[in-house]
RORO-191733 format. One record per atom (N, C-alpha, C): x, y, z; atom name. Coordinates in pm, whole numbers, plus 50000, padded with zeros to 5 digits. Example, Ala and Ser with C-alpha at 12.3 -4.5 7.8 and 13.67 -1.06 7.14 Angstrom:
BEGIN
((51319 49431 50780) N)
((51230 49550 50780) CA)
((51320 49670 50780) C)
((51285 49775 50708) N)
((51367 49894 50714) CA)
((51290 50003 50787) C)
***
This chain:
BEGIN
((30712 78385 86301) N)
((30629 78448 86200) CA)
((30720 78529 86109) C)
((30711 78506 85980) N)
((30797 78583 85890) CA)
((30743 78723 85870) C)
((30821 78806 85804) N)
((30784 78947 85785) CA)
((30652 78964 85710) C)
((30630 78885 85605) N)
((30506 78894 85528) CA)
((30389 78847 85614) C)
((30406 78735 85685) N)
((30300 78682 85770) CA)
((30263 78774 85884) C)
((30356 78856 85929) N)
((30330 78948 86040) CA)
((30224 79051 86003) C)
((30212 79084 85876) N)
((30116 79185 85832) CA)
((29975 79128 85820) C)
((29962 78997 85836) N)
((29831 78933 85826) CA)
((29763 78922 85962) C)
((29826 78971 86066) N)
((29774 78960 86202) CA)
((29760 79097 86265) C)
((29655 79117 86345) N)
((29638 79239 86422) CA)
((29636 79205 86570) C)
((29687 79296 86651) N)
((29677 79280 86796) CA)
((29535 79316 86839) C)
((29500 79282 86962) N)
((29369 79317 87015) CA)
((29349 79468 87013) C)
((29451 79542 87049) N)
((29442 79689 87050) CA)
((29418 79743 86908) C)
((29483 79683 86808) N)
((29462 79726 86670) CA)
((29320 79697 86623) C)
((29264 79584 86667) N)
((29126 79550 86632) CA)
((29031 79652 86694) C)
((29055 79689 86819) N)
((28971 79789 86886) CA)
((28976 79920 86809) C)
((29093 79962 86768) N)
((29108 80088 86693) CA)
((29043 80079 86555) C)
((29069 79971 86482) N)
((29018 79959 86346) CA)
((28866 79952 86343) C)
((28806 79882 86440) N)
((28660 79865 86440) CA)
((28590 79964 86531) C)
((28666 80058 86586) N)
((28611 80164 86671) CA)
((28526 80108 86785) C)
((28580 80004 86848) N)
((28514 79946 86966) CA)
((28544 80035 87086) C)
((28457 80035 87186) N)
((28476 80126 87299) CA)
((28603 80099 87381) C)
((28645 79971 87390) N)
((28762 79939 87473) CA)
((28808 79796 87447) C)
((28925 79764 87500) N)
((28972 79626 87496) CA)
((28876 79535 87572) C)
((28824 79584 87684) N)
((28730 79505 87764) CA)
((28606 79469 87682) C)
((28561 79562 87598) N)
((28444 79535 87513) CA)
((28475 79422 87415) C)
((28595 79423 87357) N)
((28635 79315 87266) CA)
((28637 79182 87340) C)
((28698 79181 87458) N)
((28706 79057 87536) CA)
((28568 79007 87576) C)
((28478 79099 87612) N)
((28342 79061 87650) CA)
((28268 79002 87530) C)
((28280 79066 87415) N)
((28215 79012 87295) CA)
((28265 78871 87265) C)
((28395 78852 87277) N)
((28452 78719 87250) CA)
((28404 78616 87352) C)
((28395 78655 87478) N)
((28351 78560 87580) CA)
((28205 78521 87562) C)
((28128 78607 87496) N)
((27987 78578 87468) CA)
((27967 78512 87332) C)
((28077 78484 87263) N)
((28070 78419 87133) CA)
((28029 78512 87020) C)
((28041 78643 87040) N)
((27999 78741 86940) CA)
((28117 78811 86873) C)
((28237 78790 86920) N)
((28353 78860 86866) CA)
((28428 78777 86765) C)
((28533 78833 86708) N)
((28613 78762 86608) CA)
((28697 78651 86672) C)
((28730 78552 86591) N)
((28815 78442 86635) CA)
((28956 78496 86657) C)
((29014 78462 86770) N)
((29150 78506 86801) CA)
((29241 78387 86823) C)
((29369 78413 86822) N)
((29470 78309 86840) CA)
((29572 78358 86941) C)
((29611 78270 87032) N)
((29712 78304 87132) CA)
((29851 78270 87081) C)
((29940 78365 87098) N)
((30083 78347 87072) CA)
((30150 78379 87204) C)
((30169 78278 87287) N)
((30218 78302 87422) CA)
((30112 78380 87498) C)
((30146 78497 87547) N)
((30051 78581 87620) CA)
((29973 78675 87530) C)
((30013 78684 87402) N)
((29951 78778 87310) CA)
((29830 78716 87240) C)
((29724 78793 87229) N)
((29605 78755 87153) CA)
((29611 78830 87021) C)
((29609 78754 86910) N)
((29618 78816 86778) CA)
((29501 78768 86693) C)
((29469 78848 86592) N)
((29355 78820 86506) CA)
((29402 78818 86361) C)
((29377 78707 86291) N)
((29416 78694 86152) CA)
((29317 78773 86067) C)
((29368 78839 85962) N)
((29283 78921 85876) CA)
((29168 78840 85815) C)
((29191 78713 85782) N)
((29084 78629 85725) CA)
((28974 78605 85828) C)
((29012 78589 85956) N)
((28912 78570 86062) CA)
((28832 78698 86085) C)
((28898 78812 86075) N)
((28828 78940 86090) CA)
((28731 78961 85975) C)
((28771 78923 85854) N)
((28682 78934 85737) CA)
((28561 78843 85756) C)
((28581 78722 85805) N)
((28471 78629 85829) CA)
((28375 78687 85934) C)
((28430 78751 86037) N)
((28347 78814 86140) CA)
((28266 78929 86080) C)
((28330 79009 85996) N)
((28259 79118 85928) CA)
((28144 79063 85845) C)
((28170 78955 85770) N)
((28067 78894 85686) CA)
((27952 78841 85771) C)
((27986 78780 85884) N)
((27884 78728 85976) CA)
((27798 78843 86028) C)
((27862 78954 86062) N)
((27789 79070 86112) CA)
((27698 79127 86003) C)
((27745 79127 85880) N)
((27666 79181 85769) CA)
((27543 79096 85744) C)
((27548 78967 85776) N)
((27436 78877 85755) CA)
((27329 78888 85864) C)
((27362 78953 85974) N)
((27268 78965 86086) CA)
((27165 79074 86058) C)
((27048 79062 86122) N)
((26942 79161 86106) CA)
((26987 79296 86161) C)
((27043 79297 86280) N)
((27094 79420 86342) CA)
((27240 79394 86378) C)
((27332 79402 86282) N)
((27470 79359 86305) CA)
((27541 79429 86419) C)
((27516 79556 86437) N)
((27590 79627 86542) CA)
((27544 79584 86680) C)
((27418 79547 86695) N)
((27370 79503 86825) CA)
((27410 79358 86851) C)
((27411 79275 86746) N)
((27437 79133 86763) CA)
((27586 79104 86772) C)
((27664 79158 86680) N)
((27806 79125 86672) CA)
((27897 79229 86735) C)
((27847 79345 86761) N)
((27932 79448 86817) CA)
((28019 79516 86714) C)
((27982 79511 86587) N)
((28060 79576 86482) CA)
((28034 79726 86487) C)
((28117 79797 86554) N)
((28099 79942 86563) CA)
((28015 79982 86683) C)
((27956 80100 86675) N)
((27881 80153 86789) CA)
((27746 80084 86803) C)
((27702 80073 86923) N)
((27573 80010 86951) CA)
((27462 80104 86911) C)
((27365 80050 86836) N)
((27250 80129 86793) CA)
((27138 80114 86895) C)
((27055 80217 86912) N)
((26943 80204 87004) CA)
((26843 80099 86955) C)
((26778 80031 87050) N)
((26680 79931 87012) CA)
((26555 80001 86959) C)
((26475 79931 86877) N)
((26356 79993 86819) CA)
((26252 80032 86925) C)
((26256 79967 87042) N)
((26159 79996 87146) CA)
((26206 80110 87236) C)
((26326 80159 87215) N)
((26369 80275 87292) CA)
((26481 80242 87376) C)
***
């Protein structure tokens, strides 16, 4: 990966920090349930391309309750309590 291309990728930990997710485990759980961003393996490392993160953000924005469905940020309480 060249120097310019390196800035187009985030590590899993960086994604957790940027999106204020509760933990790495939360990110992995969301991905295993098909609700998280698309990731790519580079050997043992899981990285996320900025374009894939933007697509995930757009998908979350299209949802009725994005934070509950996609996990974008903190979980909101359900309307029933």
